[in-house]
DRENSE-965747 format. One record per residue (C-alpha): residue number from 0; residue in one letter; x, y, z. Coordinates in pm, 1 decimal. Example, Ala and Ser with C-alpha at 12.3 -4.5 7.8 and 13.67 -1.06 7.14 Angstrom:
+-----+----+----------+----------+----------+
|   i | aa |     east |    north |       up |
+-----+----+----------+----------+----------+
|   0 |  A |   1230.0 |   -450.0 |    780.0 |
|   1 |  S |   1367.0 |   -106.0 |    714.0 |
+-----+----+----------+----------+----------+
//
This chain:
+-----+----+----------+----------+----------+
|   i | aa |     east |    north |       up |
+-----+----+----------+----------+----------+
|   0 |  X |   -341.2 |  -2522.1 |   1180.7 |
|   1 |  X |   -608.4 |  -2343.6 |    973.9 |
|   2 |  X |   -486.4 |  -2149.3 |    662.7 |
|   3 |  X |   -584.0 |  -1783.4 |    700.9 |
|   4 |  X |   -499.4 |  -1557.7 |    412.3 |
|   5 |  X |   -461.3 |  -1177.2 |    492.1 |
|   6 |  X |   -610.3 |   -915.6 |    273.1 |
|   7 |  X |   -415.1 |   -612.0 |    248.1 |
|   8 |  X |   -407.6 |   -285.6 |     41.2 |
|   9 |  X |   -126.7 |    -49.3 |    -83.8 |
|  10 |  X |   -127.9 |    285.0 |   -231.2 |
|  11 |  X |     86.3 |    440.9 |   -493.0 |
|  12 |  X |     71.5 |    826.3 |   -477.4 |
|  13 |  X |    294.8 |   1017.3 |   -738.6 |
|  14 |  X |    359.8 |   1394.9 |   -701.1 |
|  15 |  X |    601.5 |   1566.9 |   -939.3 |
|  16 |  X |    765.5 |   1251.1 |  -1047.3 |
|  17 |  X |    816.2 |   1119.4 |   -704.6 |
|  18 |  X |    626.5 |    855.7 |   -515.1 |
|  19 |  X |    529.2 |    832.8 |   -153.8 |
|  20 |  X |    696.5 |    570.8 |     79.4 |
|  21 |  X |    666.5 |    516.9 |    442.9 |
|  22 |  X |    959.0 |    422.4 |    656.1 |
|  23 |  X |    881.3 |    164.1 |    911.1 |
|  24 |  X |   1025.6 |   -132.7 |   1128.8 |
|  25 |  X |    956.9 |   -491.3 |   1034.7 |
|  26 |  X |   1132.3 |   -779.8 |   1200.8 |
|  27 |  X |   1360.2 |   -524.5 |   1385.8 |
|  28 |  X |   1484.0 |   -387.5 |   1062.5 |
|  29 |  X |   1415.1 |    -27.9 |    908.6 |
|  30 |  X |   1229.7 |    -80.6 |    580.8 |
|  31 |  X |   1036.1 |    121.3 |    322.2 |
|  32 |  X |    689.8 |     40.4 |    175.4 |
|  33 |  X |    398.2 |    197.9 |      7.0 |
|  34 |  X |    152.6 |    310.0 |    255.0 |
|  35 |  X |    -20.6 |    -29.9 |    315.9 |
|  36 |  X |   -197.1 |   -245.3 |    560.3 |
|  37 |  X |   -471.3 |   -476.0 |    641.0 |
|  38 |  X |   -842.9 |   -464.0 |    537.1 |
|  39 |  X |  -1038.1 |   -439.6 |    877.0 |
|  40 |  X |  -1371.8 |   -617.3 |    931.2 |
|  41 |  X |  -1674.6 |   -443.7 |    770.8 |
|  42 |  X |  -1452.1 |   -224.7 |    554.9 |
|  43 |  X |  -1447.3 |   -214.9 |    166.6 |
|  44 |  X |  -1102.4 |   -263.5 |      7.6 |
|  45 |  X |  -1106.4 |     89.3 |   -134.0 |
|  46 |  X |  -1196.0 |    230.5 |    190.4 |
|  47 |  X |   -898.0 |     37.6 |    351.5 |
|  48 |  X |   -667.7 |    195.2 |     98.2 |
|  49 |  X |   -776.5 |    544.0 |    197.7 |
|  50 |  X |   -765.5 |    473.5 |    569.3 |
|  51 |  X |   -438.1 |    308.2 |    550.0 |
|  52 |  X |   -269.9 |    578.2 |    361.0 |
|  53 |  X |   -402.5 |    837.8 |    590.4 |
|  54 |  X |   -299.9 |    667.3 |    901.3 |
|  55 |  X |     57.6 |    585.0 |    776.5 |
|  56 |  X |    123.3 |    920.3 |    593.1 |
|  57 |  X |   -114.6 |   1196.3 |    677.2 |
|  58 |  X |   -232.3 |   1206.5 |    315.5 |
|  59 |  X |   -589.1 |   1194.8 |    214.6 |
|  60 |  X |   -617.4 |   1017.5 |   -108.5 |
|  61 |  X |   -880.2 |    943.6 |   -371.4 |
|  62 |  X |   -808.1 |    596.8 |   -548.6 |
|  63 |  X |   -844.9 |    622.8 |   -927.6 |
|  64 |  X |   -725.4 |    283.4 |  -1053.9 |
|  65 |  X |   -642.5 |    -70.5 |   -936.8 |
|  66 |  X |   -278.2 |   -133.3 |  -1043.7 |
|  67 |  X |   -287.2 |   -506.8 |   -961.7 |
|  68 |  X |   -371.8 |   -782.3 |   -722.4 |
|  69 |  X |    -79.0 |   -961.5 |   -588.2 |
|  70 |  X |    -11.6 |  -1278.7 |   -384.1 |
|  71 |  X |    278.5 |  -1325.9 |   -159.6 |
|  72 |  X |    367.2 |  -1583.5 |    106.0 |
|  73 |  X |    614.8 |  -1461.8 |    355.4 |
|  74 |  X |    916.7 |  -1702.3 |    423.5 |
|  75 |  X |    934.4 |  -1557.8 |    772.0 |
|  76 |  X |    591.3 |  -1638.1 |    904.0 |
|  77 |  X |    443.4 |  -1835.2 |    610.7 |
|  78 |  X |    157.4 |  -1614.5 |    605.8 |
|  79 |  X |     -1.7 |  -1559.3 |    257.9 |
|  80 |  X |    -94.9 |  -1185.5 |    169.1 |
|  81 |  X |   -333.0 |  -1083.2 |    -99.7 |
|  82 |  X |   -243.2 |   -720.9 |   -176.1 |
|  83 |  X |   -475.4 |   -483.6 |   -376.0 |
|  84 |  X |   -256.4 |   -204.1 |   -498.0 |
|  85 |  X |   -411.9 |    117.7 |   -598.8 |
|  86 |  X |   -303.2 |    436.8 |   -789.7 |
|  87 |  X |   -430.8 |    737.3 |   -603.1 |
|  88 |  X |   -457.4 |   1106.5 |   -649.9 |
|  89 |  X |   -373.2 |   1330.0 |   -360.0 |
|  90 |  X |   -671.9 |   1517.7 |   -208.8 |
|  91 |  X |   -471.5 |   1689.5 |     81.1 |
|  92 |  X |   -200.3 |   1651.0 |    336.4 |
|  93 |  X |   -349.0 |   1665.2 |    703.1 |
|  94 |  X |    -60.5 |   1788.7 |    908.0 |
|  95 |  X |   -156.3 |   1699.3 |   1241.3 |
|  96 |  X |   -316.4 |   1368.0 |   1159.7 |
|  97 |  X |   -195.5 |   1105.0 |   1402.4 |
|  98 |  X |     41.3 |    852.4 |   1226.0 |
|  99 |  X |     57.5 |    482.3 |   1316.5 |
| 100 |  X |    327.9 |    418.7 |   1597.3 |
| 101 |  X |    524.1 |    173.0 |   1372.4 |
| 102 |  X |    574.4 |    439.9 |   1096.5 |
| 103 |  X |    891.5 |    649.1 |   1167.8 |
| 104 |  X |    900.2 |    873.4 |    871.1 |
| 105 |  X |    801.6 |    910.0 |    501.2 |
| 106 |  X |   1003.7 |    985.1 |    199.7 |
| 107 |  X |    934.6 |   1087.2 |   -169.1 |
| 108 |  X |   1140.8 |    881.8 |   -426.2 |
| 109 |  X |   1192.9 |    848.8 |   -786.3 |
| 110 |  X |   1183.3 |    514.5 |   -943.2 |
| 111 |  X |   1575.1 |    524.4 |   -961.9 |
| 112 |  X |   1601.2 |    606.7 |   -594.5 |
| 113 |  X |   1364.6 |    327.1 |   -499.7 |
| 114 |  X |   1561.8 |     77.9 |   -685.6 |
| 115 |  X |   1886.4 |    198.3 |   -532.5 |
| 116 |  X |   1725.2 |    123.8 |   -181.2 |
| 117 |  X |   1603.5 |   -227.5 |   -278.7 |
| 118 |  X |   1762.4 |   -378.6 |     19.9 |
| 119 |  X |   1541.7 |   -187.3 |    238.0 |
| 120 |  X |   1215.6 |   -279.2 |     62.8 |
| 121 |  X |    986.7 |   -439.9 |    307.0 |
| 122 |  X |    919.3 |   -712.6 |     57.7 |
| 123 |  X |    923.3 |   -798.1 |   -316.0 |
| 124 |  X |    570.6 |   -647.4 |   -363.5 |
| 125 |  X |    706.6 |   -299.9 |   -318.9 |
| 126 |  X |    925.6 |   -311.3 |   -642.3 |
| 127 |  X |    650.1 |   -518.4 |   -828.3 |
| 128 |  X |    370.2 |   -266.9 |   -776.4 |
| 129 |  X |    581.2 |     17.6 |   -879.2 |
| 130 |  X |    697.0 |   -176.6 |  -1195.0 |
| 131 |  X |    351.9 |   -251.9 |  -1295.6 |
| 132 |  X |    246.4 |    117.8 |  -1228.7 |
| 133 |  X |    530.2 |    244.6 |  -1439.9 |
| 134 |  X |    447.4 |     -9.9 |  -1708.0 |
| 135 |  X |     98.7 |    165.0 |  -1724.8 |
| 136 |  X |   -111.3 |    -97.5 |  -1564.1 |
| 137 |  X |   -438.9 |     70.9 |  -1466.7 |
| 138 |  X |   -765.9 |   -125.0 |  -1399.8 |
| 139 |  X |  -1105.0 |     51.3 |  -1331.6 |
| 140 |  X |  -1208.9 |     32.3 |   -968.0 |
| 141 |  X |  -1540.5 |   -114.3 |  -1094.2 |
| 142 |  X |  -1339.7 |   -429.6 |  -1141.1 |
| 143 |  X |  -1389.0 |   -478.9 |   -765.0 |
| 144 |  X |  -1746.8 |   -577.1 |   -662.8 |
| 145 |  X |  -1810.9 |   -588.9 |   -291.3 |
| 146 |  X |  -2161.5 |   -724.9 |   -221.4 |
| 147 |  X |  -2344.7 |   -503.2 |     43.3 |
| 148 |  X |  -2335.4 |   -635.1 |    393.1 |
| 149 |  X |  -2655.0 |   -797.1 |    509.7 |
| 150 |  X |  -2790.9 |   -844.9 |    165.3 |
+-----+----+----------+----------+----------+
//
């Protein structure tokens, strides 16, 4: 078996002291997560964050900072995920934007409400990303260098 890591992105969006989360199903269980997903072929990491947030929530965002880079190996499928988590500002909500079929809702939670729902987190990175964001971890987007395709 060939080891294949998965590059993923997640977005932290804060509004009036609350944070955006999506409600979805994972392994037949209702869970919450930051808007997140996989980087697609020929897509930059930052563009993936913008696209995934829009596809999962209808929010168009502008990434401002990198909160952190996280590694997680799932005990369920033994896949290693590399998550790039971004703090973004809201550009606008697009009311009629199609939402991914596995998303069944969204919610805005305070950090305390998120902690109270810990048993519904999709995985441990949900809380870790929030903890780092609340601790003030902010790295410039210029930390990420993506070599131009074809060069």
